[in-house]
C-alpha positions, -999 to +999 in steps of 0.1 A: +003+001+001+013+033-011+016+060+011-003+093+003+003+127+009-016+156+030-022+172-002-026+138-019-056+126+006-070+168+005-073+166-035-093+127-028-119+142-004-119+169-025-136+144-053-154+120-035-172+152-017-188+183-033-218+200-017-224+217-048-236+179-061-272+172-055-266+134-041-232+142-017-233+135+021-219+171+030-248+187+014-267+167+045-240+180+070-238+220+055-285+218+064-279+204+096-249+228+108-269+257+097-302+254+116-309+280+139-311+255+166-278+235+163-261+266+162-279+277+192-279+244+210-232+238+203-230+283+213-248+270+243-229+236+248-197+255+240-190+266+280-189+230+288-224+205+295-256+211+302-290+196+315-323+192+286-337+218+311-307+242+314-305+240+271-343+246+272-343+279+294-309+292+279-325+286+242-354+310+237-381+301+220-371+264+215-398+237+221-393+207+232-397+185+201-375+207+183-346+204+215-349+168+215-353+162+184-322+184+175-292+170+207-309+134+184-294+148+151-263+163+168-257+127+190-259+109+159-238+131+137-205+125+165-211+164+177-226+159+204-229+135+238-249+124+260-242+110+294-270+090+319-266+095+357-292+073+368-308+091+398-341+097+408-346+117+386-326+105+360-301+132+352-288+135+316-260+156+306-248+172+272-213+180+260-196+189+233-181+153+214-135+164+205-154+168+169-183+188+177-153+211+199-134+217+162-167+238+148-171+259+174-141+284+162-161+288+133-196+294+146-191+318+172-171+336+139-205+333+124-225+344+154-203+374+166-205+382+129-237+380+132-243+400+165-219+430+151-238+433+121-271+431+127-279+467+123-266+470+086-280+443+078-321+454+096-311+494+075-306+469+044-338+451+052-355+486+056-344+500+023-357+472+007-387+468+019-391+506+014-414+516-015-398+535-041-415+562-056-402+553-089-426+520-087-451+517-111-482+522-088-503+488-083 
């Protein structure tokens, strides 16, 4: 078996995975990590393990169903781990896996960018949505 260089391995991976192809599994992964609940759950777990109820309180507006689905999908993808401690009531803690941790710098930058530029985006939206005086009347 021939040894391959890092650049050869990257080139092979680029040939195998192309998110522009509809059937590529990376497209499904991009769909997952771009979901607002996924981003918020991962961000909430960046500070350390949290119980389900802690996550529910931290992430305003998430329904029990969506939080449960999101946590299950993140666990399936290997980004979050779930630890059950037998007690009364049972204690369940969620934490980022090492793989999930590698995603956090990217998500932190995106979250930071959104918070920093929201006023500009809001102004652009208002300008776009404002009726133009040169537009024909309906």
